[in-house]
Every structure is written in C-alpha cells, then in structure tokens.
Wavefront OBJ file of the C-alpha trace (Angstrom):
o trace
v -22.363 20.769 -6.831
v -25.148 18.663 -8.313
v -23.913 19.417 -11.833
v -20.352 18.434 -10.898
v -21.628 15.263 -9.275
v -23.741 14.499 -12.353
v -20.687 14.876 -14.579
v -18.783 12.419 -12.411
v -16.337 14.939 -10.971
v -17.261 14.137 -7.367
v -17.020 10.354 -7.424
v -15.186 9.211 -4.289
v -15.016 5.583 -5.439
v -13.386 6.486 -8.764
v -10.934 8.800 -7.002
v -10.076 6.118 -4.441
v -9.554 3.482 -7.142
v -7.272 5.770 -9.146
v -5.242 6.737 -6.089
v -4.859 3.106 -5.001
v -3.636 2.048 -8.443
v -1.134 4.911 -8.573
v 0.158 4.733 -4.996
v 0.273 0.942 -4.583
v 3.288 0.843 -6.865
v 5.448 2.438 -4.173
v 3.462 2.145 -0.934
v 1.787 -0.579 1.048
v -1.937 -0.708 1.778
v -1.604 0.785 5.273
v -0.058 3.995 3.949
v -2.508 4.203 1.045
v -5.447 3.730 3.438
v -4.120 6.502 5.658
v -3.768 8.801 2.663
v -7.338 8.089 1.581
v -8.538 8.853 5.112
v -6.734 12.197 5.129
v -8.466 13.062 1.884
v -11.858 12.402 3.460
v -12.673 9.148 1.702
v -15.092 6.925 3.623
v -13.477 3.859 5.192
v -15.719 1.406 3.299
v -14.984 3.080 -0.040
v -11.266 2.944 0.753
v -11.417 -0.738 1.708
v -13.257 -1.561 -1.527
v -10.572 0.211 -3.531
v -7.754 -1.481 -1.612
v -9.211 -4.931 -2.282
v -8.273 -4.430 -5.925
v -4.595 -4.752 -5.003
v -3.976 -8.448 -4.531
v -1.202 -9.983 -2.484
v 0.884 -10.843 -5.536
v 0.944 -7.189 -6.566
v 1.950 -6.166 -3.037
v 4.789 -8.707 -2.996
v 5.962 -7.540 -6.420
v 5.978 -3.897 -5.290
v 7.893 -4.779 -2.116
v 10.462 -6.756 -4.133
v 10.872 -3.900 -6.563
v 11.383 -1.392 -3.740
v 13.852 -3.658 -1.951
v 15.731 -4.575 -5.120
v 17.906 -1.486 -5.169
v 18.883 -1.788 -1.538
v 22.561 -1.723 -0.670
v 21.963 -3.209 2.783
v 22.917 -6.832 3.264
v 20.921 -7.011 6.487
v 17.361 -8.092 5.742
v 16.109 -6.388 8.894
v 17.071 -2.955 7.597
v 15.246 -3.534 4.324
v 12.254 -5.049 6.134
v 12.040 -2.067 8.477
v 12.080 0.314 5.524
v 9.261 -1.614 3.845
v 7.268 -1.629 7.087
v 7.536 2.158 7.168
v 6.219 2.193 3.602
v 3.047 0.456 4.789
v 3.640 -3.141 3.762
v 2.450 -5.943 6.026
v 5.068 -8.120 7.687
v 3.824 -11.271 5.908
v 4.162 -9.563 2.527
v 7.667 -8.355 3.376
v 8.754 -11.791 4.498
v 7.441 -13.330 1.289
v 8.959 -10.619 -0.901
v 12.389 -10.819 0.680
v 12.215 -14.583 1.172
v 13.487 -14.091 4.706
v 12.900 -16.032 7.844
v 13.086 -13.120 10.257
v 11.791 -13.178 13.779
v 8.771 -10.819 13.894
v 9.579 -9.787 17.472
v 11.912 -6.849 16.572
v 9.174 -5.333 14.421
v 6.343 -5.300 16.934
l 1 2 3 4 5 6 7 8 9 10 11 12 13 14 15 16 17 18 19 20 21 22 23 24 25 26 27 28 29 30 31 32 33 34 35 36 37 38 39 40 41 42 43 44 45 46 47 48 49 50 51 52 53 54 55 56 57 58 59 60 61 62 63 64 65 66 67 68 69 70 71 72 73 74 75 76 77 78 79 80 81 82 83 84 85 86 87 88 89 90 91 92 93 94 95 96 97 98 99 100 101 102 103 104 105
C-alpha cells in the first residue's frame, strides 16, 4: 500500500478532481457529490474538487442537456435537470425561465 501511495495511485484528491471534470459535463454537483461519497471520498476532498466547476460551466452543461429536449413545457425540462443534480438557480438561468420554485420543492 505504501508503494502504491508513493507512486500516486492512491490519491483521493486527484481521483476526485478527475471524476468531477468527467462527470460535470452531464451531471450537476449534487449527483457528482453523491457519487464521490459512494466511492468513499472524504466530504472535504469532494467539496474542494467540486469548487473547480464554476457556475458558468454548470449553466453551460444544463443548457447543453436541455438543448435536445422535445418538450415545450419548461417545467418538464427543469424537473429532468433537477434529477440530474443541477441546482434550481442554475436551471432557471440556463433555461432563461421564470418558473415558480414551489412545484419543485
């Protein structure tokens, strides 16, 4: 184990950073954080890795995921993005909607 750690094979921070970069293209921070937790990554290490994804990148990912939607109702698209782990404020900005947050709470 010490040899593997010395070679950098057991670096939780590097693993968390790589996973966040890869997964944040299609998932919101809540889902990525949950995935890191299931893999045994410490909460502080996960939060540090998630800070690398800024709000603009989250909005861009949400727009990209919503772009192929065939639904004309913004609530359907917003609900799908919520299930993907995006925050309501990010969804509202990405979809440029003025939805009432009440149905989503």
